[in-house]
C-alpha positions as CSV (number, residue, x, y, z in Angstrom):
1,M,-1.1,-20.2,41.6
2,E,2.6,-20.8,41.0
3,R,5.2,-18.6,39.4
4,H,6.5,-19.9,36.1
5,D,10.2,-20.2,36.8
6,T,12.0,-19.3,33.6
7,R,15.7,-19.3,33.3
8,T,17.6,-17.1,30.9
9,G,17.4,-18.4,27.4
10,E,14.3,-20.5,28.0
11,Y,11.1,-19.6,26.0
12,G,7.9,-19.2,28.1
13,T,4.4,-18.0,27.6
14,E,4.5,-14.3,28.3
15,S,0.8,-13.4,28.4
16,T,-0.1,-16.1,31.0
17,E,3.0,-15.4,33.0
18,I,2.5,-11.7,33.3
19,A,-1.2,-12.1,34.3
20,D,-0.1,-14.6,36.9
21,I,2.3,-12.2,38.5
22,A,-0.2,-9.4,38.8
23,E,-2.7,-11.8,40.5
24,M,-0.4,-13.7,42.8
25,E,-0.3,-13.3,46.5
26,I,3.4,-13.0,47.3
27,T,4.3,-14.1,50.9
28,E,8.1,-13.8,50.6
29,P,10.5,-12.1,48.3
30,T,10.5,-13.9,45.0
31,L,13.1,-13.7,42.2
32,T,11.9,-14.7,38.7
33,W,12.7,-14.1,35.0
34,L,10.0,-12.8,32.7
35,E,10.1,-12.9,28.9
36,L,8.5,-9.9,27.2
37,S,7.9,-10.0,23.5
38,R,6.1,-6.6,23.6
39,P,8.4,-4.5,25.9
40,Q,6.6,-1.3,25.0
41,Q,3.5,-2.5,27.0
42,P,3.6,-2.0,30.7
43,I,3.7,-5.0,33.0
44,P,1.7,-5.0,36.2
45,I,4.1,-5.3,39.2
46,G,3.7,-4.3,42.8
47,E,4.7,-0.9,44.2
48,N,7.8,-2.4,45.9
49,D,8.8,-4.8,43.2
50,R,12.0,-4.1,41.2
51,V,13.5,-5.0,37.9
52,L,17.1,-6.0,38.6
53,D,18.3,-6.8,35.1
54,S,17.2,-7.1,31.5
55,K,18.6,-8.2,28.2
56,F,17.5,-8.9,24.7
57,N,17.4,-12.6,23.6
58,E,17.9,-12.5,19.9
59,Q,17.2,-16.2,19.5
60,H,13.6,-15.9,20.7
61,D,13.1,-12.2,19.8
62,V,12.1,-11.3,23.4
63,W,13.4,-9.2,26.3
64,E,14.3,-11.2,29.4
65,V,13.7,-9.3,32.7
66,L,14.9,-10.3,36.1
67,L,12.2,-9.3,38.6
68,V,12.2,-9.4,42.4
69,A,8.7,-9.3,43.8
70,F,8.0,-8.4,47.4
71,P,5.0,-9.0,49.6
72,E,2.4,-6.2,49.7
73,E,2.6,-4.1,52.9
74,E,-0.5,-4.4,54.9
75,S,-2.2,-1.1,55.4
76,D,-3.9,-0.2,58.7
77,E,-7.3,1.1,57.8
78,E,-9.0,2.6,60.8
């Protein structure tokens, strides 16, 4: 699966994009913009992932969120 690279001001499909991020296997730190039309609903991100910036895009009536996603740390289960 590939991340949907969305730049600020571009309109993307939020529901597919958010589902993709939750299911992706991240192998290196990845920076991406998300567009959220329903910001009151939580988005599934990893424990180490961080929101770096956000702003409201009045033209598309969505919140744009800059997210950095990090690879999951491997746990040693013994």
